[in-house]
C-alpha positions in Angstrom: 87.7 113.1 90.3 89.8 110.0 90.5 92.8 109.8 88.2 91.8 107.0 85.7 95.4 106.0 85.2 95.8 104.9 88.8 95.4 101.3 89.9 92.8 101.1 92.7 93.7 99.5 96.0 92.4 95.9 95.8 90.1 95.1 98.7 90.6 92.0 100.8 88.6 89.1 99.6 85.6 87.8 101.6 86.3 85.5 104.5 87.6 82.2 103.0 86.9 80.2 106.2 84.1 77.7 106.9 80.5 78.5 105.7 78.5 81.2 107.5 76.1 80.3 110.2 72.4 80.0 109.2 70.5 83.3 109.2 73.6 85.4 108.5 73.4 86.7 104.9 76.5 86.4 102.7 78.6 89.4 101.7 77.5 90.8 98.4 79.5 91.4 95.2 82.4 93.8 95.6 80.7 97.0 94.2 78.0 96.6 97.0 80.4 96.4 99.9 79.4 99.9 101.0 75.8 98.8 101.2 76.8 95.7 103.1 78.7 97.8 105.6 75.6 99.9 106.2 73.4 96.7 106.5 75.7 95.1 109.1 76.0 98.4 111.0 72.2 98.4 111.4 72.2 94.7 112.4 74.8 95.4 115.1 73.0 98.5 116.3 69.9 96.4 116.7 71.7 93.6 118.5 75.2 94.6 119.8 75.8 91.0 120.9 75.6 89.6 117.4 79.2 88.5 117.0 78.5 87.0 113.5 77.2 90.3 112.2 80.2 92.0 113.7 82.5 89.7 111.9 80.7 90.4 108.6 80.9 94.1 109.3 84.7 93.6 109.8 84.9 91.7 106.5 83.0 94.5 104.6 85.3 97.1 106.2 88.4 95.2 105.1 87.0 94.8 101.6 86.7 98.6 101.5 90.3 99.0 102.6 89.5 100.1 106.2 91.6 97.6 108.0 91.7 99.6 111.2 87.9 99.3 111.6 88.0 95.7 110.5 90.5 94.9 113.2 88.4 96.8 115.8 85.1 95.1 114.9 86.6 91.6 114.8 88.1 92.2 118.2 84.6 93.0 119.5 83.4 89.8 118.0 85.9 87.5 119.7 85.3 89.4 123.0 81.7 88.2 122.7 82.6 84.6 121.7 86.1 83.4 122.6 85.7 80.4 120.3 84.7 82.3 117.2 87.2 81.2 114.5 86.2 83.8 111.9 86.7 86.6 114.4 90.3 85.6 115.2 91.0 85.1 111.5 89.6 88.5 110.5 91.3 90.4 113.4 94.7 88.7 112.7 94.5 89.3 108.9 93.6 93.0 109.4 96.4 93.5 112.0 98.8 92.0 109.5 97.6 94.3 106.7 98.1 97.2 109.1 101.7 96.2 109.5 101.2 95.0 113.1 102.6 91.4 113.2 102.8 91.6 117.0 99.1 92.0 117.2 98.4 89.5 114.4 100.5 86.6 115.7 98.5 85.7 118.9 95.2 86.1 117.1 96.2 83.9 114.2 97.7 81.4 116.7 94.2 81.2 118.3 92.6 80.8 114.9 95.1 78.0 114.0 94.3 76.2 117.2 90.6 76.3 116.3 91.2 75.2 112.7 94.6 73.5 112.4 93.8 72.3 108.8 93.4 75.8 107.3 96.2 76.5 104.9 95.2 80.2 104.7 95.5 80.6 108.5 98.8 78.8 108.6 100.2 81.0 105.8 99.2 84.2 107.6 100.6 83.0 110.9 103.9 82.1 109.2 104.0 85.6 107.7 103.4 87.2 111.0 106.1 85.2 112.7 108.6 85.9 109.9 107.9 89.6 110.2 108.5 89.4 113.9 111.8 87.5 113.5 113.0 89.6 110.6 111.5 93.0 111.5 113.5 95.6 109.7 115.7 97.5 112.1 117.5 100.0 109.7 116.5 102.4 107.0 117.7 100.2 104.1 115.8 97.2 105.4 112.6 99.2 105.8 113.0 100.5 102.2 113.6 97.0 100.9 110.7 95.4 102.8 108.4 98.3 101.8 109.4 97.9 98.1 108.5 94.2 98.3 105.1 95.0 99.8 104.5 97.7 97.2 105.2 95.2 94.3 102.6 92.9 95.7 100.0 95.7 95.9 100.0 95.7 99.7 100.0 99.5 100.0 99.0 99.8 103.7 101.8 97.5 104.7 104.3 99.3 102.5 103.3 102.7 104.0 103.9 101.3 107.5 107.4 100.2 106.5 108.3 103.4 104.7 107.0 105.4 107.6 109.3 103.4 110.0 112.2 104.1 107.7 111.3 107.8 107.5 111.2 108.0 111.3 114.8 106.6 111.4 116.2 109.1 108.9 115.9 112.2 111.1 116.0 115.6 109.4 118.9 114.9 107.0 118.5 113.9 103.4 120.1 110.5 102.8 117.3 108.0 102.0 114.6 110.4 103.3 113.5 111.8 99.9 113.3 108.4 98.3 111.2 107.0 101.2 108.9 110.0 101.1 108.4 109.5 97.4 107.8 105.8 97.8 105.3 106.4 100.5 103.6 109.1 98.3 103.2 106.6 95.5 101.5 104.2 97.9 99.1 107.0 98.9 98.5 107.8 95.2 97.7 104.2 94.4 95.3 104.2 97.4 93.6 107.5 96.3 94.8 109.5 99.3 95.9 112.5 97.3 96.2 114.9 100.3 99.0 112.7 101.7 100.6 112.4 98.3 100.9 116.2 98.2 102.3 116.3 101.8 105.0 113.7 101.1 106.0 115.2 97.8 106.2 118.7 99.3 108.5 117.4 102.0 110.6 115.7 99.4 110.8 118.9 97.4 112.0 120.8 100.5 115.0 118.4 100.5 115.5 118.5 96.7 113.7 121.2 94.8 114.9 119.7 91.5 113.2 116.3 91.9 111.2 115.7 88.8 109.5 112.7 90.3 108.3 114.7 93.3 106.9 117.5 91.1 105.2 115.1 88.7 103.7 113.0 91.5 102.4 116.1 93.3 101.0 117.5 90.0 99.0 114.3 89.4 97.7 114.3 92.9 96.7 117.9 92.6 95.0 117.2 89.3 93.1 114.3 90.8 92.0 116.6 93.7 90.7 119.1 91.0 93.3 121.8 92.1 94.0 122.6 88.5 96.0 125.8 88.9 98.4 124.3 91.4 98.7 121.1 89.2 99.5 123.3 86.1 102.3 125.0 88.0 103.9 121.7 89.0 103.6 120.3 85.4 105.3 123.5 84.2 108.0 122.9 86.8 108.6 119.4 85.5 108.9 120.8 81.9 111.5 123.3 83.0 113.6 120.5 84.5 112.8 117.9 81.9 111.6 119.5 78.6 110.8 116.2 77.0 108.7 114.8 79.8 105.7 113.3 78.1 103.5 112.9 81.2 104.0 116.6 82.1 103.2 117.8 78.6 100.0 115.7 78.6 99.2 117.0 82.0 99.6 120.6 80.9 97.2 120.0 78.0 94.6 118.6 80.3 94.9 121.6 82.7 94.4 124.0 79.8 91.3 122.1 78.7 90.1 122.1 82.3 90.7 125.9 82.6 88.8 126.5 79.4 85.9 124.5 80.6 85.4 126.6 83.7 
């Protein structure tokens, strides 16, 4: 059961580059991307050398938020046709969304060479180069860069930056609980509730009185239909913050859910 209060991760838009080649069907409306993915999978299975279908497969995967697969399929496409503009664009865009500007830059440079007039490609290439020049090298910079990505709804990129900062923190506290909670919120916005619970639990191990960690974990447990565990966390929030409206509402929902079982 998805928490209706969460903002879903916005999928990448369809390829904005030149018109598709004749015979390659367009990507359908967003609710049908899963069907499109299956359609292009069958097309590629039938003809593994169809680099255009591979690129559309990559675009459908990106629209569903699977940028790792999008990157992989687009790489397959350009391996089949070294002059395929859309393949380089799609691979570079996906690498950037994965927080890998080092992979993105050469792909986007190749795309820019094939289409020097594309403003979209030039903008993505500039972003990749900026990231490489100003790659955050300390915890505070990772946090700041991650926050900027989060505000733009770029959750995968924010997760990569928070993860880098977490890796720099070691076992001590410092910024670690904040980074864990920030990453947990990215996972929550992306619907990855298991990882929300993991990050909030780690944050609570460092600070057992964190209302934010308890509340965020409670909401993730509720969305995962683990109602007893969610109720325990909502109660924990109320013990620490008796006037917390979200926790009070959560407790009421858990009692309703328990009565319905």
